TORBAKE-111148 format. One record per atom (N, C-alpha, C): x, y, z; atom name; residue number from 1. Coordinates in pm, 1 decimal, padded with zeros to 6 digits, m for minus. Layout:
vexke xx->X&yy->Y&zz->Z&name->CA&resi->NUM
...
! end
This chain:
vexke xx->03806.6&yy->m01595.8&zz->00119.6&name->N&resi->1
vexke xx->03788.8&yy->m01457.4&zz->00081.6&name->CA&resi->1
vexke xx->03745.7&yy->m01454.8&zz->m00064.0&name->C&resi->1
vexke xx->03652.1&yy->m01368.0&zz->m00097.9&name->N&resi->2
vexke xx->03603.6&yy->m01354.8&zz->m00234.5&name->CA&resi->2
vexke xx->03593.7&yy->m01207.3&zz->m00270.9&name->C&resi->2
vexke xx->03627.5&yy->m01176.4&zz->m00396.5&name->N&resi->3
vexke xx->03605.1&yy->m01041.6&zz->m00447.2&name->CA&resi->3
vexke xx->03588.9&yy->m01046.2&zz->m00598.7&name->C&resi->3
vexke xx->03527.8&yy->m00943.5&zz->m00651.9&name->N&resi->4
vexke xx->03517.0&yy->m00921.6&zz->m00795.6&name->CA&resi->4
vexke xx->03616.2&yy->m00809.3&zz->m00827.3&name->C&resi->4
vexke xx->03719.1&yy->m00839.5&zz->m00903.1&name->N&resi->5
vexke xx->03827.3&yy->m00743.4&zz->m00924.2&name->CA&resi->5
vexke xx->03799.6&yy->m00641.6&zz->m01034.3&name->C&resi->5
vexke xx->03723.2&yy->m00679.6&zz->m01137.0&name->N&resi->6
vexke xx->03705.4&yy->m00594.2&zz->m01253.6&name->CA&resi->6
vexke xx->03841.6&yy->m00548.3&zz->m01305.1&name->C&resi->6
vexke xx->03931.4&yy->m00643.9&zz->m01324.5&name->N&resi->7
vexke xx->04069.4&yy->m00628.4&zz->m01371.7&name->CA&resi->7
vexke xx->04164.6&yy->m00637.5&zz->m01251.9&name->C&resi->7
vexke xx->04235.2&yy->m00749.3&zz->m01241.9&name->N&resi->8
vexke xx->04315.7&yy->m00777.5&zz->m01123.0&name->CA&resi->8
vexke xx->04457.6&yy->m00722.1&zz->m01128.5&name->C&resi->8
vexke xx->04521.9&yy->m00723.0&zz->m01242.9&name->N&resi->9
vexke xx->04664.5&yy->m00687.9&zz->m01247.0&name->CA&resi->9
vexke xx->04695.7&yy->m00552.3&zz->m01185.8&name->C&resi->9
vexke xx->04610.7&yy->m00454.6&zz->m01209.3&name->N&resi->10
vexke xx->04638.0&yy->m00322.3&zz->m01152.5&name->CA&resi->10
vexke xx->04598.1&yy->m00312.3&zz->m01004.7&name->C&resi->10
vexke xx->04549.0&yy->m00423.7&zz->m00948.2&name->N&resi->11
vexke xx->04508.3&yy->m00425.2&zz->m00807.1&name->CA&resi->11
vexke xx->04587.8&yy->m00526.6&zz->m00724.6&name->C&resi->11
vexke xx->04694.3&yy->m00582.6&zz->m00780.5&name->N&resi->12
vexke xx->04772.3&yy->m00684.3&zz->m00708.5&name->CA&resi->12
vexke xx->04833.0&yy->m00627.3&zz->m00580.0&name->C&resi->12
vexke xx->04882.5&yy->m00504.3&zz->m00582.1&name->N&resi->13
vexke xx->04939.6&yy->m00443.0&zz->m00461.6&name->CA&resi->13
vexke xx->04832.7&yy->m00428.9&zz->m00354.1&name->C&resi->13
vexke xx->04714.6&yy->m00386.8&zz->m00394.5&name->N&resi->14
vexke xx->04603.0&yy->m00374.1&zz->m00300.2&name->CA&resi->14
vexke xx->04564.8&yy->m00510.6&zz->m00242.8&name->C&resi->14
vexke xx->04559.2&yy->m00613.2&zz->m00327.3&name->N&resi->15
vexke xx->04527.8&yy->m00748.3&zz->m00281.1&name->CA&resi->15
vexke xx->04629.4&yy->m00795.2&zz->m00177.4&name->C&resi->15
vexke xx->04758.9&yy->m00777.5&zz->m00206.9&name->N&resi->16
vexke xx->04862.5&yy->m00817.5&zz->m00111.9&name->CA&resi->16
vexke xx->04849.6&yy->m00740.7&zz->00019.7&name->C&resi->16
vexke xx->04817.3&yy->m00613.0&zz->00013.3&name->N&resi->17
vexke xx->04800.5&yy->m00533.2&zz->00133.8&name->CA&resi->17
vexke xx->04684.7&yy->m00582.5&zz->00219.2&name->C&resi->17
vexke xx->04572.8&yy->m00614.9&zz->00155.8&name->N&resi->18
vexke xx->04455.9&yy->m00664.8&zz->00228.6&name->CA&resi->18
vexke xx->04487.4&yy->m00798.7&zz->00294.2&name->C&resi->18
vexke xx->04550.5&yy->m00887.1&zz->00220.5&name->N&resi->19
vexke xx->04582.0&yy->m01020.9&zz->00273.3&name->CA&resi->19
vexke xx->04684.0&yy->m01011.5&zz->00386.1&name->C&resi->19
vexke xx->04786.5&yy->m00930.7&zz->00368.8&name->N&resi->20
vexke xx->04895.1&yy->m00924.8&zz->00467.8&name->CA&resi->20
vexke xx->04859.6&yy->m00848.4&zz->00594.4&name->C&resi->20
vexke xx->04755.6&yy->m00765.7&zz->00592.9&name->N&resi->21
vexke xx->04719.4&yy->m00690.7&zz->00713.6&name->CA&resi->21
vexke xx->04627.2&yy->m00769.3&zz->00806.0&name->C&resi->21
vexke xx->04582.1&yy->m00884.1&zz->00763.1&name->N&resi->22
vexke xx->04492.8&yy->m00964.7&zz->00845.4&name->CA&resi->22
vexke xx->04571.7&yy->m01047.8&zz->00946.2&name->C&resi->22
vexke xx->04512.6&yy->m01070.5&zz->01063.3&name->N&resi->23
vexke xx->04577.2&yy->m01153.8&zz->01164.7&name->CA&resi->23
vexke xx->04599.3&yy->m01295.7&zz->01112.5&name->C&resi->23
vexke xx->04498.9&yy->m01348.9&zz->01046.0&name->N&resi->24
vexke xx->04508.6&yy->m01481.6&zz->00985.6&name->CA&resi->24
vexke xx->04485.2&yy->m01467.0&zz->00836.4&name->C&resi->24
vexke xx->04583.7&yy->m01505.8&zz->00757.2&name->N&resi->25
vexke xx->04567.9&yy->m01497.5&zz->00612.1&name->CA&resi->25
vexke xx->04463.2&yy->m01598.7&zz->00566.0&name->C&resi->25
vexke xx->04384.3&yy->m01563.0&zz->00466.4&name->N&resi->26
vexke xx->04284.2&yy->m01657.1&zz->00415.5&name->CA&resi->26
vexke xx->04350.2&yy->m01779.8&zz->00354.7&name->C&resi->26
vexke xx->04288.8&yy->m01895.4&zz->00370.8&name->N&resi->27
vexke xx->04340.0&yy->m02017.6&zz->00309.9&name->CA&resi->27
vexke xx->04307.4&yy->m02021.9&zz->00161.1&name->C&resi->27
vexke xx->04192.6&yy->m01965.5&zz->00125.5&name->N&resi->28
vexke xx->04148.5&yy->m01965.5&zz->m00014.1&name->CA&resi->28
vexke xx->04098.0&yy->m01826.2&zz->m00049.0&name->C&resi->28
vexke xx->04141.3&yy->m01777.7&zz->m00165.7&name->N&resi->29
vexke xx->04096.7&yy->m01647.4&zz->m00216.0&name->CA&resi->29
vexke xx->04042.1&yy->m01670.5&zz->m00357.1&name->C&resi->29
vexke xx->03917.6&yy->m01635.9&zz->m00379.8&name->N&resi->30
vexke xx->03855.6&yy->m01649.9&zz->m00511.3&name->CA&resi->30
vexke xx->03828.1&yy->m01511.1&zz->m00567.5&name->C&resi->30
vexke xx->03867.6&yy->m01490.0&zz->m00691.4&name->N&resi->31
vexke xx->03851.1&yy->m01358.6&zz->m00754.5&name->CA&resi->31
vexke xx->03788.8&yy->m01377.5&zz->m00892.4&name->C&resi->31
vexke xx->03682.5&yy->m01303.3&zz->m00919.0&name->N&resi->32
vexke xx->03617.5&yy->m01307.4&zz->m01049.4&name->CA&resi->32
vexke xx->03650.5&yy->m01181.1&zz->m01128.6&name->C&resi->32
vexke xx->03620.4&yy->m01184.9&zz->m01256.8&name->N&resi->33
vexke xx->03648.3&yy->m01074.9&zz->m01349.6&name->CA&resi->33
vexke xx->03793.2&yy->m01029.5&zz->m01337.4&name->C&resi->33
vexke xx->03882.8&yy->m01124.2&zz->m01358.0&name->N&resi->34
vexke xx->04026.7&yy->m01100.6&zz->m01345.9&name->CA&resi->34
vexke xx->04078.2&yy->m01013.6&zz->m01460.7&name->C&resi->34
vexke xx->04025.3&yy->m01036.1&zz->m01579.2&name->N&resi->35
vexke xx->04071.1&yy->m00960.5&zz->m01696.4&name->CA&resi->35
vexke xx->03992.0&yy->m00830.4&zz->m01711.0&name->C&resi->35
vexke xx->04054.8&yy->m00729.1&zz->m01771.1&name->N&resi->36
vexke xx->03981.7&yy->m00603.7&zz->m01796.8&name->CA&resi->36
vexke xx->03873.5&yy->m00623.0&zz->m01903.3&name->C&resi->36
vexke xx->03777.3&yy->m00532.8&zz->m01905.8&name->N&resi->37
vexke xx->03668.8&yy->m00541.0&zz->m02003.8&name->CA&resi->37
vexke xx->03721.8&yy->m00532.5&zz->m02146.3&name->C&resi->37
vexke xx->03820.0&yy->m00447.8&zz->m02167.4&name->N&resi->38
vexke xx->03881.0&yy->m00432.2&zz->m02299.6&name->CA&resi->38
vexke xx->04032.4&yy->m00450.6&zz->m02287.2&name->C&resi->38
vexke xx->04077.4&yy->m00576.5&zz->m02288.5&name->N&resi->39
vexke xx->04221.3&yy->m00601.0&zz->m02271.5&name->CA&resi->39
vexke xx->04301.2&yy->m00551.2&zz->m02391.1&name->C&resi->39
vexke xx->04404.5&yy->m00474.4&zz->m02363.7&name->N&resi->40
vexke xx->04490.5&yy->m00424.0&zz->m02470.9&name->CA&resi->40
vexke xx->04617.2&yy->m00508.2&zz->m02484.4&name->C&resi->40
vexke xx->04654.3&yy->m00576.9&zz->m02376.4&name->N&resi->41
vexke xx->04775.0&yy->m00660.1&zz->m02376.1&name->CA&resi->41
vexke xx->04740.8&yy->m00793.0&zz->m02309.8&name->C&resi->41
vexke xx->04793.6&yy->m00902.4&zz->m02365.6&name->N&resi->42
vexke xx->04774.0&yy->m01035.1&zz->m02306.5&name->CA&resi->42
vexke xx->04858.3&yy->m01047.6&zz->m02180.0&name->C&resi->42
vexke xx->04798.9&yy->m01085.0&zz->m02069.4&name->N&resi->43
vexke xx->04873.1&yy->m01100.8&zz->m01944.1&name->CA&resi->43
vexke xx->04934.3&yy->m01240.2&zz->m01936.3&name->C&resi->43
vexke xx->05040.1&yy->m01251.6&zz->m01857.8&name->N&resi->44
vexke xx->05108.9&yy->m01378.7&zz->m01837.4&name->CA&resi->44
vexke xx->05069.3&yy->m01437.3&zz->m01702.8&name->C&resi->44
vexke xx->05058.0&yy->m01569.9&zz->m01693.6&name->N&resi->45
vexke xx->05024.1&yy->m01631.7&zz->m01564.6&name->CA&resi->45
vexke xx->05118.6&yy->m01589.9&zz->m01451.6&name->C&resi->45
vexke xx->05245.8&yy->m01569.9&zz->m01480.8&name->N&resi->46
vexke xx->05342.0&yy->m01532.9&zz->m01376.9&name->CA&resi->46
vexke xx->05309.7&yy->m01397.9&zz->m01312.6&name->C&resi->46
vexke xx->05233.4&yy->m01313.9&zz->m01381.1&name->N&resi->47
vexke xx->05197.4&yy->m01183.3&zz->m01326.8&name->CA&resi->47
vexke xx->05095.4&yy->m01194.0&zz->m01212.3&name->C&resi->47
vexke xx->05032.9&yy->m01309.0&zz->m01199.4&name->N&resi->48
vexke xx->04930.6&yy->m01328.5&zz->m01097.0&name->CA&resi->48
vexke xx->04982.6&yy->m01401.2&zz->m00972.9&name->C&resi->48
vexke xx->05111.8&yy->m01429.7&zz->m00967.3&name->N&resi->49
vexke xx->05167.6&yy->m01500.2&zz->m00851.9&name->CA&resi->49
vexke xx->05149.6&yy->m01418.3&zz->m00725.1&name->C&resi->49
vexke xx->05129.5&yy->m01491.2&zz->m00615.2&name->N&resi->50
vexke xx->05117.1&yy->m01427.9&zz->m00484.6&name->CA&resi->50
vexke xx->05190.7&yy->m01515.7&zz->m00384.2&name->C&resi->50
vexke xx->05284.2&yy->m01457.0&zz->m00312.1&name->N&resi->51
vexke xx->05367.4&yy->m01532.9&zz->m00219.3&name->CA&resi->51
vexke xx->05282.5&yy->m01606.3&zz->m00115.7&name->C&resi->51
vexke xx->05314.1&yy->m01734.3&zz->m00098.7&name->N&resi->52
vexke xx->05242.6&yy->m01816.7&zz->m00001.7&name->CA&resi->52
vexke xx->05122.0&yy->m01888.5&zz->m00059.0&name->C&resi->52
vexke xx->05095.8&yy->m01867.9&zz->m00188.4&name->N&resi->53
vexke xx->04977.3&yy->m01926.8&zz->m00250.9&name->CA&resi->53
vexke xx->05011.9&yy->m01991.1&zz->m00385.3&name->C&resi->53
vexke xx->04944.3&yy->m02102.3&zz->m00412.9&name->N&resi->54
vexke xx->04937.6&yy->m02156.5&zz->m00548.3&name->CA&resi->54
vexke xx->04810.5&yy->m02098.0&zz->m00608.6&name->C&resi->54
vexke xx->04805.0&yy->m02089.0&zz->m00740.0&name->N&resi->55
vexke xx->04682.0&yy->m02036.4&zz->m00798.4&name->CA&resi->55
vexke xx->04636.9&yy->m02119.3&zz->m00916.4&name->C&resi->55
vexke xx->04506.8&yy->m02116.4&zz->m00934.6&name->N&resi->56
vexke xx->04441.3&yy->m02187.1&zz->m01043.0&name->CA&resi->56
vexke xx->04354.5&yy->m02084.8&zz->m01115.0&name->C&resi->56
vexke xx->04352.4&yy->m02094.1&zz->m01246.8&name->N&resi->57
vexke xx->04278.7&yy->m01992.9&zz->m01322.2&name->CA&resi->57
vexke xx->04195.8&yy->m02057.7&zz->m01431.0&name->C&resi->57
vexke xx->04094.2&yy->m01987.3&zz->m01470.2&name->N&resi->58
vexke xx->04007.2&yy->m02028.4&zz->m01580.1&name->CA&resi->58
vexke xx->04000.1&yy->m01909.7&zz->m01674.4&name->C&resi->58
vexke xx->04036.8&yy->m01931.4&zz->m01797.6&name->N&resi->59
vexke xx->04052.1&yy->m01821.3&zz->m01893.4&name->CA&resi->59
vexke xx->03924.8&yy->m01785.2&zz->m01968.8&name->C&resi->59
vexke xx->03813.6&yy->m01848.2&zz->m01940.6&name->N&resi->60
vexke xx->03691.3&yy->m01816.8&zz->m02012.8&name->CA&resi->60
vexke xx->03641.9&yy->m01677.3&zz->m01978.1&name->C&resi->60
vexke xx->03583.0&yy->m01612.2&zz->m02075.0&name->N&resi->61
vexke xx->03523.4&yy->m01480.3&zz->m02056.0&name->CA&resi->61
vexke xx->03622.4&yy->m01385.0&zz->m01989.7&name->C&resi->61
vexke xx->03587.0&yy->m01326.2&zz->m01877.9&name->N&resi->62
vexke xx->03676.0&yy->m01230.7&zz->m01810.8&name->CA&resi->62
vexke xx->03766.3&yy->m01299.3&zz->m01710.2&name->C&resi->62
vexke xx->03745.1&yy->m01427.1&zz->m01688.4&name->N&resi->63
vexke xx->03836.8&yy->m01506.3&zz->m01608.1&name->CA&resi->63
vexke xx->03809.5&yy->m01506.8&zz->m01458.9&name->C&resi->63
vexke xx->03851.3&yy->m01616.4&zz->m01398.2&name->N&resi->64
vexke xx->03849.9&yy->m01627.9&zz->m01252.5&name->CA&resi->64
vexke xx->03986.1&yy->m01680.6&zz->m01209.1&name->C&resi->64
vexke xx->04020.8&yy->m01655.2&zz->m01085.0&name->N&resi->65
vexke xx->04144.1&yy->m01707.5&zz->m01028.4&name->CA&resi->65
vexke xx->04115.7&yy->m01746.6&zz->m00884.4&name->C&resi->65
vexke xx->04171.0&yy->m01859.7&zz->m00843.7&name->N&resi->66
vexke xx->04156.1&yy->m01906.4&zz->m00706.9&name->CA&resi->66
vexke xx->04295.9&yy->m01927.3&zz->m00650.6&name->C&resi->66
vexke xx->04326.7&yy->m01857.5&zz->m00542.5&name->N&resi->67
vexke xx->04452.9&yy->m01874.4&zz->m00471.8&name->CA&resi->67
vexke xx->04428.6&yy->m01970.7&zz->m00356.5&name->C&resi->67
vexke xx->04517.2&yy->m02069.2&zz->m00342.6&name->N&resi->68
vexke xx->04506.8&yy->m02166.8&zz->m00234.7&name->CA&resi->68
vexke xx->04638.7&yy->m02164.9&zz->m00158.6&name->C&resi->68
vexke xx->04631.1&yy->m02151.4&zz->m00026.7&name->N&resi->69
vexke xx->04751.6&yy->m02145.5&zz->00056.0&name->CA&resi->69
vexke xx->04840.5&yy->m02266.9&zz->00028.1&name->C&resi->69
vexke xx->04971.5&yy->m02244.6&zz->00025.9&name->N&resi->70
vexke xx->05067.4&yy->m02349.9&zz->m00006.5&name->CA&resi->70
vexke xx->05052.3&yy->m02474.5&zz->00079.2&name->C&resi->70
vexke xx->05009.5&yy->m02457.5&zz->00204.8&name->N&resi->71
vexke xx->05000.5&yy->m02573.7&zz->00293.3&name->CA&resi->71
vexke xx->04881.0&yy->m02663.7&zz->00262.8&name->C&resi->71
vexke xx->04793.2&yy->m02620.2&zz->00175.5&name->N&resi->72
vexke xx->04678.6&yy->m02701.2&zz->00133.5&name->CA&resi->72
vexke xx->04713.1&yy->m02766.2&zz->m00000.3&name->C&resi->72
vexke xx->04697.2&yy->m02895.5&zz->m00007.1&name->N&resi->73
vexke xx->04724.0&yy->m02968.2&zz->m00132.0&name->CA&resi->73
vexke xx->04597.7&yy->m02964.7&zz->m00219.0&name->C&resi->73
vexke xx->04607.5&yy->m02893.7&zz->m00329.6&name->N&resi->74
vexke xx->04491.5&yy->m02875.3&zz->m00417.1&name->CA&resi->74
vexke xx->04532.3&yy->m02897.9&zz->m00562.1&name->C&resi->74
vexke xx->04438.5&yy->m02943.5&zz->m00641.9&name->N&resi->75
vexke xx->04459.0&yy->m02958.7&zz->m00786.7&name->CA&resi->75
vexke xx->04336.7&yy->m02904.8&zz->m00857.6&name->C&resi->75
vexke xx->04356.7&yy->m02861.2&zz->m00978.4&name->N&resi->76
vexke xx->04245.5&yy->m02809.6&zz->m01059.6&name->CA&resi->76
vexke xx->04186.4&yy->m02923.1&zz->m01140.2&name->C&resi->76
vexke xx->04055.2&yy->m02935.3&zz->m01136.0&name->N&resi->77
vexke xx->03983.2&yy->m03036.1&zz->m01214.2&name->CA&resi->77
vexke xx->03918.7&yy->m02970.8&zz->m01334.0&name->C&resi->77
vexke xx->03928.8&yy->m03035.7&zz->m01446.6&name->N&resi->78
vexke xx->03859.1&yy->m02990.1&zz->m01566.4&name->CA&resi->78
vexke xx->03736.6&yy->m03077.9&zz->m01584.6&name->C&resi->78
vexke xx->03618.1&yy->m03017.6&zz->m01580.0&name->N&resi->79
vexke xx->03493.6&yy->m03091.2&zz->m01591.2&name->CA&resi->79
vexke xx->03421.2&yy->m03042.7&zz->m01714.4&name->C&resi->79
vexke xx->03386.0&yy->m03135.6&zz->m01802.7&name->N&resi->80
vexke xx->03307.6&yy->m03100.4&zz->m01921.4&name->CA&resi->80
vexke xx->03167.2&yy->m03061.7&zz->m01878.7&name->C&resi->80
vexke xx->03117.5&yy->m02954.5&zz->m01938.0&name->N&resi->81
vexke xx->02981.5&yy->m02913.6&zz->m01900.8&name->CA&resi->81
vexke xx->02889.7&yy->m02931.3&zz->m02020.1&name->C&resi->81
! end
């Protein structure tokens, strides 16, 4: 599943609702533009937790986050560009 959030924290309830109403939950969820255009407060990684998923994030620019179902063994790789 993929979406562009244009600020994720205020949409976490909506995200959980979309994921939980599906017959089969997505194994991987990728979200771009996680941070707001004009952030007034620094968010904490714990605010992005989602039950049943591990998450990986990249803090560059507006940020991305990838949720991976707990049953999938995944690690984040840092690659120099």
